[in-house]
C-alpha positions as CSV (number, residue, x, y, z in Angstrom):
1,X,-51.7,40.3,17.8
2,X,-49.5,40.4,20.9
3,X,-48.1,43.8,19.9
4,X,-51.7,45.2,19.3
5,X,-52.8,44.1,22.8
6,X,-49.8,45.7,24.4
7,X,-50.3,49.0,22.5
8,X,-53.9,49.1,23.7
9,X,-52.9,48.6,27.3
10,X,-50.3,51.4,27.0
11,X,-52.8,53.8,25.5
12,X,-55.4,53.2,28.2
13,X,-52.8,53.5,30.9
14,X,-51.6,56.8,29.5
15,X,-55.1,58.2,29.5
16,X,-55.6,57.2,33.2
17,X,-52.3,58.7,34.2
18,X,-53.0,62.0,32.4
19,X,-55.9,62.6,34.7
20,X,-53.4,62.7,37.6
21,X,-50.6,64.7,36.0
22,X,-49.9,67.7,33.8
23,X,-47.7,65.8,31.3
24,X,-48.8,65.1,27.7
25,X,-50.1,61.5,27.7
26,X,-49.3,61.1,24.0
27,X,-45.7,62.0,24.6
28,X,-45.3,59.4,27.3
29,X,-47.1,56.9,25.1
30,X,-44.8,57.6,22.2
31,X,-41.7,57.2,24.5
32,X,-42.9,53.9,25.9
33,X,-43.8,52.5,22.4
34,X,-40.4,53.5,21.0
35,X,-38.6,51.9,24.0
36,X,-40.6,48.7,23.6
37,X,-40.0,48.5,19.9
38,X,-36.3,49.1,20.3
39,X,-35.9,46.3,22.9
40,X,-37.9,43.9,20.7
41,X,-35.8,44.7,17.6
42,X,-32.6,44.1,19.6
43,X,-33.8,40.7,20.8
44,X,-34.9,39.7,17.3
45,X,-31.5,40.7,15.9
46,X,-29.6,38.6,18.5
47,X,-31.8,35.6,17.8
48,X,-31.3,35.8,14.0
49,X,-27.5,36.1,14.3
50,X,-26.9,33.1,16.6
51,X,-27.6,30.4,14.0
52,X,-25.2,32.1,11.5
53,X,-22.5,32.2,14.1
54,X,-23.1,28.6,14.9
55,X,-23.0,27.6,11.2
56,X,-19.7,29.4,10.8
57,X,-18.2,27.7,13.8
58,X,-19.4,24.3,12.6
59,X,-18.0,25.0,9.1
60,X,-14.6,26.0,10.6
61,X,-14.6,22.8,12.7
62,X,-15.4,20.6,9.8
63,X,-12.7,22.2,7.7
64,X,-10.1,21.7,10.4
65,X,-11.2,18.0,10.7
66,X,-10.9,17.5,6.9
67,X,-7.5,19.1,6.9
68,X,-6.3,16.8,9.8
69,X,-7.6,13.7,7.9
70,X,-5.9,14.7,4.7
71,X,-2.6,15.2,6.6
72,X,-2.9,11.8,8.2
73,X,-3.6,10.2,4.8
74,X,-0.6,11.9,3.2
75,X,1.8,10.6,6.0
76,X,0.5,7.0,5.9
77,X,3.4,4.7,4.8
78,X,2.9,2.4,1.8
79,X,4.2,-1.1,2.4
80,X,7.0,-2.2,0.0
81,X,9.1,-5.3,-0.5
82,X,12.6,-4.8,1.0
83,X,15.2,-7.5,1.2
84,X,18.2,-5.3,1.6
85,X,18.9,-6.7,5.1
86,X,19.2,-10.2,3.6
87,X,21.7,-9.3,0.9
88,X,25.0,-11.3,1.2
89,X,23.7,-13.0,4.3
90,X,23.3,-16.7,5.3
91,X,25.2,-19.9,6.1
92,X,25.4,-22.9,3.9
93,X,23.3,-25.9,4.9
94,X,21.8,-29.1,3.5
95,X,18.2,-29.9,4.5
96,X,16.2,-33.1,4.1
97,X,12.8,-33.4,2.5
98,X,10.0,-31.9,4.5
99,X,9.2,-28.6,6.3
100,X,11.8,-26.3,7.8
101,X,11.8,-22.9,9.6
102,X,14.0,-20.0,8.8
103,X,15.8,-18.8,11.9
104,X,15.7,-22.3,13.4
105,X,16.8,-24.8,10.7
106,X,18.5,-22.3,8.4
107,X,19.8,-18.8,8.9
108,X,18.1,-15.8,7.3
109,X,19.8,-14.7,4.1
110,X,19.9,-15.0,0.3
111,X,20.6,-18.4,-1.1
112,X,21.1,-20.4,-4.2
113,X,19.2,-23.7,-3.9
114,X,20.3,-26.9,-5.7
115,X,19.7,-30.6,-5.5
116,X,22.0,-33.5,-6.4
117,X,19.4,-35.6,-8.1
118,X,15.7,-36.1,-8.6
119,X,12.9,-33.8,-9.7
120,X,10.8,-31.9,-7.2
121,X,9.6,-28.5,-5.7
122,X,10.8,-25.9,-3.3
123,X,8.1,-23.8,-1.6
124,X,8.9,-20.7,0.5
125,X,6.2,-18.8,2.4
126,X,6.0,-16.3,5.2
127,X,3.6,-16.4,8.2
128,X,1.0,-14.5,6.2
129,X,1.4,-16.5,3.0
130,X,2.7,-13.3,1.4
131,X,5.9,-12.8,-0.6
132,X,8.1,-15.9,-0.8
133,X,8.4,-18.0,-4.0
134,X,8.1,-21.5,-5.3
135,X,9.8,-23.3,-8.1
136,X,10.2,-26.7,-9.8
137,X,13.7,-27.9,-9.6
138,X,15.7,-30.7,-11.3
139,X,18.7,-32.4,-9.8
140,X,22.1,-31.3,-11.3
141,X,23.3,-34.9,-12.0
142,X,20.4,-36.1,-14.2
143,X,18.4,-33.0,-15.3
144,X,16.8,-33.0,-18.8
145,X,18.0,-30.2,-21.1
146,X,16.2,-27.0,-20.5
147,X,15.2,-27.7,-16.9
148,X,15.8,-25.5,-13.9
149,X,18.7,-26.7,-11.8
150,X,19.1,-23.8,-9.4
151,X,17.0,-21.1,-7.7
152,X,18.0,-17.9,-6.0
153,X,15.8,-16.5,-3.3
154,X,15.5,-14.6,0.0
155,X,14.7,-16.4,3.2
156,X,13.6,-14.1,6.0
157,X,13.1,-14.8,9.7
158,X,9.9,-16.8,10.2
159,X,9.6,-18.0,6.6
160,X,8.8,-21.7,6.1
161,X,10.7,-23.8,3.5
162,X,9.2,-27.0,2.1
163,X,11.3,-29.5,0.2
164,X,9.1,-31.9,-1.8
165,X,10.2,-35.0,-3.7
166,X,13.9,-34.5,-3.0
167,X,15.9,-36.4,-0.5
168,X,17.9,-33.3,0.2
169,X,18.5,-29.8,-1.1
170,X,21.5,-27.6,-0.5
171,X,21.3,-23.9,0.4
172,X,24.4,-21.8,-0.5
173,X,24.7,-18.1,0.4
174,X,24.5,-15.9,-2.8
175,X,27.1,-13.1,-3.1
176,X,25.7,-10.2,-5.0
177,X,27.4,-9.4,-8.3
178,X,26.3,-7.4,-11.4
179,X,24.6,-9.8,-13.8
180,X,23.3,-9.7,-17.4
181,X,21.8,-13.2,-17.4
182,X,19.4,-14.3,-14.6
183,X,18.2,-17.8,-13.7
184,X,14.9,-18.6,-11.8
185,X,14.3,-16.9,-8.5
186,X,14.3,-13.4,-7.1
187,X,16.4,-10.5,-8.3
188,X,16.6,-6.8,-7.3
189,X,16.8,-4.0,-9.8
190,X,19.5,-1.5,-8.6
191,X,21.4,-4.3,-6.9
192,X,21.9,-7.2,-9.3
193,X,21.6,-5.0,-12.4
194,X,21.1,-1.2,-12.9
195,X,17.6,0.2,-13.1
196,X,16.7,1.2,-16.6
197,X,15.2,0.0,-19.9
198,X,16.2,-3.5,-21.2
199,X,15.7,-5.8,-24.1
200,X,14.7,-9.1,-22.6
201,X,15.5,-12.3,-24.6
202,X,14.7,-15.9,-23.8
203,X,16.7,-18.9,-25.4
204,X,14.6,-21.2,-27.5
205,X,12.8,-23.6,-25.2
206,X,9.8,-25.9,-25.1
207,X,9.1,-24.7,-21.6
208,X,6.7,-21.9,-20.6
209,X,7.4,-19.6,-17.7
210,X,6.9,-16.0,-16.5
211,X,8.8,-12.8,-15.5
212,X,7.0,-10.9,-12.7
213,X,8.0,-7.5,-11.4
214,X,6.7,-6.2,-8.0
215,X,7.4,-3.7,-5.3
216,X,4.4,-4.6,-3.0
217,X,3.9,-8.0,-1.2
218,X,0.4,-8.5,-2.7
219,X,0.5,-7.0,-6.2
220,X,2.6,-7.4,-9.4
221,X,3.5,-4.3,-11.4
222,X,3.8,-6.4,-14.5
223,X,3.8,-10.0,-15.7
224,X,5.1,-11.5,-18.9
225,X,4.6,-15.0,-20.2
226,X,7.9,-16.4,-21.6
227,X,9.0,-19.3,-23.7
228,X,7.0,-21.5,-26.0
229,X,4.9,-19.4,-28.4
230,X,2.3,-22.1,-28.8
231,X,1.2,-21.3,-25.2
232,X,1.4,-17.5,-25.5
233,X,5.1,-17.2,-24.5
234,X,7.4,-14.4,-25.7
235,X,11.1,-14.7,-26.5
236,X,11.9,-11.1,-27.0
237,X,10.5,-7.8,-25.6
238,X,11.5,-4.5,-24.0
239,X,10.6,-3.4,-20.5
240,X,11.8,-1.0,-17.8
241,X,12.9,-1.6,-14.2
242,X,13.0,0.8,-11.3
243,X,15.3,0.8,-8.3
244,X,14.1,-1.7,-5.7
245,X,11.9,-3.7,-8.1
246,X,11.8,-7.4,-7.2
247,X,12.1,-9.4,-10.4
248,X,10.8,-13.0,-10.1
249,X,11.7,-15.4,-12.9
250,X,9.9,-18.7,-12.9
251,X,10.1,-22.1,-14.9
252,X,12.5,-20.8,-17.6
253,X,16.2,-21.7,-17.2
254,X,17.6,-18.3,-18.0
255,X,16.8,-14.8,-19.4
256,X,19.3,-12.3,-20.8
257,X,18.9,-8.6,-20.0
258,X,20.5,-6.1,-22.5
259,X,20.5,-2.5,-21.3
260,X,19.5,0.0,-23.9
């Protein structure tokens, strides 16, 4: 409608001008119409291309942001258990029943824990209640057959150690050697025994325990119930260990590892 009104105005103007000049009014009218149509077409083209350019720019920006996010995700570190700084560290000490702090009452390190007599528990936790271990322990002098009399474990700076139902417990630094038989506590594949595939065997016992393998503070890679078959325990099975795996044996006096 707007275009029709404008054409009418141009036509009337050309007739009026023709009365005052010798030029062909229709030629001038045609020139003005063509000029006007050309300008309108240019403006329409510019308006229609702007959204496309904006969409392309937005798409490029989103793609770049996604790429940056993917890169950040790929470089994020995964938390793992690492006790390498505690291997072959520590100082022998005897602690009384109660709560104790690693770094204050006992030096950080790796220890074998024993008691002279009695029957109680050792609880080891860090500040976030992650990692650590706990075990029921029998005194060496009067322990029933098949009971745990020693534990091996890592004590890091800031850990708490609770000795319950014992008058005293002795902590002796553990020197790493290659082993084929492990007793309750924490062991490291690739340090205490080579990584690989093993036949695991448990001596006949009325006790029931577990063998847990982990590499992260909050999750187990695998867990096997050991010992008394009446309670779902196994005495023979095959499993694999990777370098750095933390192997936690609980409540069973010993387990033999035979590499395949």
